[in-house]
C-alpha positions as CSV (number, residue, x, y, z in Angstrom):
1,M,-0.9,-5.6,8.3
2,K,0.7,-8.3,10.3
3,S,1.6,-9.8,13.5
4,K,4.7,-10.3,11.4
5,K,5.7,-7.5,13.6
6,T,3.9,-8.0,16.9
7,V,3.4,-5.2,19.4
8,T,6.2,-6.6,21.4
9,A,8.4,-6.6,18.4
10,L,7.3,-3.1,17.6
11,F,8.7,-1.8,20.8
12,G,11.8,-3.6,20.0
13,L,11.9,-1.5,16.9
14,G,12.2,1.5,19.2
15,A,15.6,0.4,20.4
16,A,16.7,-0.7,17.0
17,C,15.3,2.3,15.1
18,A,18.1,4.6,16.3
19,L,20.6,2.2,14.6
20,L,18.4,1.9,11.6
21,L,18.1,5.6,11.2
22,A,21.8,6.1,11.5
23,G,23.0,3.1,9.6
24,C,20.3,1.7,7.1
25,S,22.3,3.1,4.2
26,S,25.0,5.4,3.3
27,S,22.6,8.0,1.8
28,P,21.2,10.8,3.9
29,S,17.7,9.7,3.3
30,G,18.2,6.1,4.3
31,S,17.3,2.9,2.5
32,A,19.3,1.2,-0.3
33,S,18.3,2.2,-3.8
34,T,15.5,0.3,-5.6
35,T,14.6,0.4,-9.3
36,P,11.0,1.5,-9.7
37,A,8.7,0.2,-12.5
38,S,7.1,2.6,-14.8
39,T,3.5,3.6,-14.5
40,P,1.2,4.0,-17.5
41,T,0.2,7.4,-18.8
42,S,-3.0,8.5,-17.3
43,A,-5.1,11.6,-16.5
44,T,-3.4,14.5,-15.0
45,S,-4.9,13.7,-11.5
46,T,-3.3,10.3,-11.6
47,P,0.2,9.9,-10.1
48,S,2.6,8.5,-12.7
49,A,6.3,7.7,-12.7
50,S,9.1,9.5,-14.7
51,S,12.2,7.6,-16.0
52,S,14.6,10.2,-14.6
53,T,16.1,10.1,-11.2
54,P,16.0,13.3,-9.0
55,P,19.2,14.8,-7.8
56,P,19.7,14.9,-4.0
57,A,17.8,17.9,-2.6
58,T,17.6,19.9,0.6
59,I,14.1,20.5,1.8
60,G,12.9,23.2,4.1
61,T,15.1,24.8,6.7
62,P,16.9,23.2,9.7
63,F,15.2,23.2,13.0
64,A,15.9,22.3,16.6
65,A,16.2,18.7,17.8
66,G,13.2,17.4,19.7
67,A,10.7,19.3,17.6
68,T,7.2,18.0,17.0
69,I,6.3,16.2,13.7
70,G,2.7,15.9,12.6
71,I,1.5,12.6,11.1
72,S,-2.0,12.5,9.6
73,L,-3.2,9.1,8.5
74,P,-6.5,7.9,6.9
75,Q,-9.1,5.5,8.2
76,K,-7.9,2.2,9.8
77,T,-9.1,0.2,6.8
78,S,-6.2,-2.2,7.0
79,T,-3.8,-3.4,9.7
80,N,-0.9,-1.7,7.8
81,W,-2.3,1.7,8.7
82,V,-2.6,0.9,12.3
83,Q,0.9,-0.5,12.4
84,A,2.3,2.6,10.5
85,G,0.9,4.8,13.2
86,Q,2.6,2.7,15.9
87,Y,5.9,2.7,14.0
88,F,5.8,6.4,13.5
89,T,5.3,6.9,17.2
90,T,8.1,4.7,18.3
91,G,10.4,5.6,15.5
92,F,10.2,9.3,15.9
93,Q,10.6,8.9,19.6
94,A,13.8,6.8,19.1
95,A,15.1,9.5,16.7
96,G,14.6,12.2,19.3
97,F,11.5,13.9,18.0
98,Q,8.0,14.5,19.4
99,S,5.1,13.4,17.3
100,V,1.4,13.8,16.9
101,V,-0.2,10.9,15.1
102,E,-3.9,11.2,14.1
103,F,-6.3,8.9,12.1
104,A,-9.1,10.4,10.1
105,D,-11.6,7.7,10.8
106,S,-14.5,10.0,9.9
107,G,-13.1,10.9,6.5
108,V,-11.8,13.9,4.5
109,T,-13.3,16.7,6.7
110,E,-11.8,15.3,9.8
111,Q,-8.4,15.0,8.2
112,Q,-8.6,18.6,7.0
113,Q,-9.3,19.7,10.5
114,Q,-6.5,17.6,12.0
115,I,-4.0,19.0,9.6
116,E,-5.0,22.6,10.3
117,A,-4.7,21.9,14.0
118,M,-1.2,20.5,13.5
119,I,-0.2,23.6,11.5
120,Q,-1.5,25.8,14.3
121,Q,0.4,23.7,16.8
122,G,3.6,24.5,14.9
123,V,4.8,21.1,13.8
124,K,8.0,21.3,11.8
125,V,7.2,18.7,9.2
126,L,3.8,17.2,8.1
127,V,3.6,13.5,7.0
128,I,0.3,12.8,5.3
129,G,-1.3,9.5,4.3
130,A,-4.4,11.0,2.6
131,V,-8.0,9.8,2.8
132,D,-8.4,11.6,-0.5
133,G,-5.2,13.2,-1.8
134,S,-7.1,15.7,-4.0
135,Q,-9.0,17.3,-1.1
136,L,-6.3,18.8,0.9
137,G,-5.2,21.8,-1.2
138,T,-6.1,24.4,1.3
139,Q,-4.4,22.7,4.1
140,L,-1.2,22.1,2.1
141,A,-1.1,25.8,1.0
142,D,-1.4,26.8,4.7
143,A,1.5,24.5,5.5
144,K,3.5,26.0,2.7
145,S,2.8,29.5,4.0
146,A,3.9,28.4,7.4
147,G,7.2,27.0,6.1
148,I,6.2,23.5,6.9
149,P,7.6,20.8,4.6
150,V,5.1,18.1,3.5
151,I,5.9,14.5,2.8
152,A,3.2,12.4,1.2
153,Y,3.2,8.9,2.8
154,D,2.0,5.8,0.8
155,R,-0.7,7.8,-1.0
156,M,0.2,10.8,-3.4
157,L,-1.2,14.2,-2.7
158,T,-2.6,15.2,-6.1
159,N,-3.0,18.4,-8.1
160,T,-1.1,20.6,-5.7
161,P,2.3,22.4,-5.8
162,D,2.6,22.2,-2.1
163,I,4.2,18.8,-1.5
164,D,8.0,18.3,-1.1
165,A,8.5,14.5,-1.2
166,Y,6.7,11.2,-1.6
167,V,7.5,7.8,0.0
168,S,5.7,4.7,-1.0
169,F,6.1,1.2,-2.3
170,D,6.2,0.9,-6.1
171,N,2.5,0.8,-6.8
172,C,2.7,-0.1,-10.5
173,Q,5.0,-3.0,-9.7
174,I,2.3,-4.2,-7.2
175,G,-0.4,-4.1,-9.8
176,N,1.9,-6.0,-12.3
177,M,2.6,-8.6,-9.7
178,Q,-1.0,-9.1,-8.9
179,G,-1.9,-9.6,-12.6
180,Q,0.9,-12.0,-13.2
181,A,0.1,-14.0,-10.0
182,L,-3.5,-14.4,-11.1
183,L,-2.4,-15.8,-14.5
184,R,0.1,-18.1,-12.9
185,G,-2.4,-19.4,-10.3
186,L,-5.0,-20.0,-12.9
187,A,-2.6,-22.0,-15.0
188,A,-1.4,-24.0,-12.0
189,S,-4.8,-24.9,-10.5
190,Q,-7.8,-24.3,-12.8
191,G,-7.2,-26.6,-15.7
192,S,-7.1,-25.4,-19.3
193,S,-8.2,-22.0,-20.4
194,P,-10.5,-20.0,-20.9
195,W,-10.9,-19.0,-17.3
196,N,-13.7,-17.0,-15.8
197,I,-12.4,-14.1,-13.7
198,E,-13.8,-11.0,-12.0
199,V,-12.0,-7.8,-11.4
200,F,-12.0,-5.6,-8.2
201,S,-10.2,-2.3,-7.7
202,G,-9.6,-0.1,-4.7
203,S,-11.3,3.0,-3.5
204,P,-11.7,5.7,-6.2
205,D,-10.6,8.5,-3.7
206,D,-7.2,6.7,-3.1
207,S,-4.7,7.8,-5.6
208,N,-2.9,4.4,-5.3
209,S,-6.0,2.6,-6.7
210,T,-5.4,3.7,-10.2
211,P,-1.8,2.4,-10.6
212,F,-2.8,-0.9,-8.9
213,Y,-5.7,-1.3,-11.3
214,Q,-4.0,0.0,-14.5
215,C,-0.8,-2.0,-14.0
216,A,-2.7,-5.2,-13.2
217,M,-4.8,-4.7,-16.4
218,Q,-1.6,-4.2,-18.5
219,V,-1.1,-7.9,-17.7
220,L,-4.7,-9.1,-17.9
221,Q,-6.3,-7.1,-20.7
222,P,-4.3,-8.8,-23.5
223,K,-5.5,-12.2,-22.1
224,I,-9.1,-10.9,-22.0
225,D,-8.7,-9.7,-25.6
226,D,-7.4,-13.1,-26.9
227,G,-10.0,-15.1,-25.1
228,T,-7.7,-16.7,-22.5
229,L,-9.7,-14.9,-19.8
230,K,-13.5,-14.4,-19.7
231,V,-15.2,-11.8,-17.6
232,P,-18.9,-13.0,-17.4
233,S,-20.1,-9.8,-15.7
234,G,-18.4,-7.6,-18.3
235,Q,-17.3,-5.3,-15.5
236,T,-13.7,-4.4,-16.2
237,S,-13.4,-0.6,-16.0
238,Q,-12.0,1.0,-12.9
239,Q,-15.3,2.7,-12.2
240,Q,-17.3,-0.6,-12.5
241,T,-14.8,-2.4,-10.3
242,A,-14.1,0.2,-7.6
243,T,-14.6,-0.6,-3.9
244,Q,-15.6,2.6,-2.0
245,G,-13.6,3.2,1.1
246,W,-11.7,-0.1,0.7
247,L,-14.5,-1.6,2.8
248,A,-14.6,-5.4,2.8
249,S,-18.4,-5.2,3.3
250,N,-18.7,-3.4,-0.1
251,A,-16.5,-6.0,-1.8
252,Q,-18.6,-8.9,-0.4
253,T,-21.9,-7.2,-1.4
254,R,-20.6,-6.8,-5.0
255,M,-19.2,-10.3,-5.1
256,D,-22.5,-11.7,-3.8
257,S,-24.3,-10.0,-6.6
258,L,-21.8,-11.2,-9.2
259,M,-22.1,-14.8,-7.9
260,S,-25.9,-14.8,-8.0
261,G,-26.1,-12.9,-11.3
262,Y,-23.4,-14.7,-13.4
263,Y,-22.3,-17.9,-11.8
264,G,-25.4,-20.0,-11.5
265,N,-26.2,-23.1,-13.6
266,G,-22.8,-24.5,-13.3
267,T,-20.7,-21.5,-14.4
268,K,-17.5,-21.6,-12.4
269,I,-15.5,-18.7,-11.0
270,N,-11.9,-19.4,-11.6
271,G,-10.1,-16.3,-10.4
272,V,-10.6,-12.8,-8.9
273,L,-8.2,-9.8,-9.1
274,S,-8.3,-8.3,-5.6
275,P,-6.1,-5.3,-4.7
276,N,-5.8,-6.1,-1.0
277,D,-6.2,-8.7,1.6
278,P,-9.4,-7.6,3.4
279,L,-11.2,-7.5,0.1
280,A,-9.7,-10.9,-0.8
281,R,-11.1,-12.4,2.3
282,A,-14.5,-10.9,1.6
283,I,-14.4,-12.2,-1.9
284,L,-13.5,-15.8,-0.8
285,A,-16.3,-15.7,1.8
286,S,-18.8,-14.8,-0.9
287,V,-17.7,-17.5,-3.2
288,E,-17.8,-20.1,-0.5
289,A,-21.2,-19.0,0.5
290,A,-22.3,-19.6,-3.0
291,G,-21.1,-23.2,-2.7
292,Q,-18.1,-22.9,-5.1
293,A,-14.5,-23.9,-4.6
294,D,-12.0,-21.3,-3.8
295,P,-10.9,-19.4,-6.9
296,V,-7.4,-18.0,-7.4
297,V,-7.5,-14.7,-5.5
298,T,-4.7,-12.0,-5.2
299,G,-4.1,-9.6,-2.4
300,M,-1.8,-7.1,-0.7
301,D,-0.6,-6.3,2.8
302,A,0.3,-9.8,4.0
303,E,-2.0,-9.6,6.9
304,D,-2.0,-12.4,9.5
305,L,-5.3,-14.0,8.5
306,T,-4.1,-13.9,4.9
307,I,-0.8,-15.7,5.7
308,Q,-2.9,-18.4,7.4
309,S,-5.1,-18.6,4.4
310,I,-2.2,-18.8,1.9
311,A,-0.6,-21.6,4.1
312,A,-3.9,-23.4,4.0
313,G,-4.2,-23.2,0.2
314,Q,-7.1,-20.7,0.2
315,Q,-6.0,-17.3,-0.9
316,Y,-3.4,-17.7,-3.6
317,Q,-1.2,-14.6,-3.3
318,T,-0.5,-11.5,-1.3
319,I,2.1,-8.7,-1.4
320,D,4.1,-7.6,1.6
321,K,4.5,-3.8,2.0
322,D,6.4,-3.9,5.3
323,P,5.5,-0.6,7.1
324,T,8.8,-0.6,9.0
325,L,10.5,0.1,5.8
326,D,8.6,3.1,4.4
327,T,8.1,4.6,7.9
328,T,11.8,4.4,8.5
329,E,12.5,6.1,5.2
330,V,10.2,8.9,6.2
331,I,11.8,9.3,9.5
332,Q,15.2,9.4,7.9
333,M,14.0,12.2,5.5
334,V,12.7,14.2,8.6
335,Q,16.1,13.8,10.2
336,A,17.8,15.1,7.0
337,I,15.4,18.1,7.0
338,Q,16.0,18.9,10.6
339,Q,19.8,18.8,10.0
340,G,19.8,20.6,6.7
341,Q,21.2,17.7,4.8
342,P,20.2,16.6,1.2
343,I,17.8,13.8,0.7
344,T,18.4,11.0,-1.8
345,F,15.4,10.0,-4.1
346,N,15.1,7.3,-6.7
347,A,12.1,8.4,-8.8
348,Y,9.8,11.1,-9.7
349,Q,6.0,10.7,-9.4
350,N,3.8,13.2,-11.2
351,N,0.9,14.3,-9.0
352,G,-1.0,16.2,-11.7
353,D,0.8,19.5,-10.9
354,H,4.5,18.6,-11.0
355,D,7.0,15.8,-10.8
356,V,7.5,15.1,-7.1
357,P,10.9,13.7,-5.8
358,S,10.0,10.3,-4.5
359,Y,11.4,7.2,-2.8
360,L,9.8,4.0,-4.0
361,L,10.4,0.7,-2.2
362,T,10.2,-2.8,-3.6
363,P,7.3,-5.0,-2.5
364,I,7.6,-8.7,-1.8
365,E,5.3,-11.3,-3.2
366,V,4.1,-14.1,-1.0
367,T,2.5,-17.4,-2.1
368,Q,2.3,-20.8,-0.6
369,A,5.5,-21.6,-2.4
370,N,7.6,-19.1,-0.4
371,V,5.5,-18.3,2.7
372,C,8.1,-20.1,4.9
373,T,11.0,-18.1,3.3
374,A,9.9,-14.8,1.9
375,L,9.3,-13.0,5.3
376,P,11.8,-12.3,8.0
377,A,12.4,-14.5,11.0
378,G,9.7,-13.7,13.6
379,S,7.2,-13.0,10.8
380,D,3.7,-14.2,10.3
381,A,4.8,-17.7,9.5
382,A,6.1,-17.9,13.1
383,N,3.2,-16.2,14.6
384,T,0.2,-18.1,13.1
385,A,-0.6,-21.7,13.8
386,A,-1.7,-22.6,10.3
387,A,1.4,-21.2,8.7
388,T,3.7,-22.7,11.4
389,D,2.2,-26.1,10.9
390,F,2.5,-25.8,7.2
391,C,6.1,-24.7,7.4
392,K,7.0,-27.6,9.7
393,S,5.4,-30.0,7.3
394,Q,7.7,-28.6,4.6
395,G,10.8,-29.3,6.7
């Protein structure tokens, strides 16, 4: 995401991070506690939340200061991933570690090779944001054999015993927020119901896509059932609505097809459930190309272009998952591992093999109503002309 933290501000984080790492909270792992929402029951390969809270736990064995940490991240499909890589680099440096940050832009095979190379290099901890969390079992077993703790970052590593911790925002809460925002926006701007909507979900190889989709549909399905919402295409299952690779081009192609197939002859599109900002922008572009007014569209990541769009009254909603927060939490966990200290968790997430001790952070919803106040000083609202002008006009 976001120029909300510009590159200049990023390197300011390097100086601040040492203080953050030492003083963000009184717990050895770092951040203040949050209360995670529950995730619906699903197939064994789907991460799901437990109502119990893990006890503090010591992971791995202490190691020397200045050791190398391996960070393996997926394709750069959103600005959030790019910024996470930057924050890990500067944050680990500020904390006194070396780091190797790799992006698997070519997909699963490249990520498997990158992780194996990190294991051979002798990294002391592996931090993995998976392309496909179900395809790394061999590499995780190799890490386990080498005594290397594994932290899943943002996306769960599924159906494996060889994972020690998980750090993410609360994905079910995000889905709930998106569903609720869609209903709220429809009621505010689209006249009386019934309303025509379409549903988009994320990439099927991303474990987060399921809680995003399921928890949004917890909100929307009752309204589909009672006739408040209509889905002219009839496409509501996760398989039907998936966007392979989180590619905006795939979302726009599908939306083009929906508009030409179901929204001719005066049928209006009122709203679209979109799981993130790049897909939301593609959806809006498709609707505009079809000659219709902007529908109510949700999103996630609070990217710069989206903040501009929200301020201008185009995209209705986004969700901020500030990567400085979850990357800092990971860095604090690594510090605790290095020093042999217990780590504090606030949830379990089942990965299809076992309940993984997890730390879930609370996302922030952003709409035009709070775009000038929801984000910190120096955020997107101060860094984008459209948002700045809008906020000035609001006093």
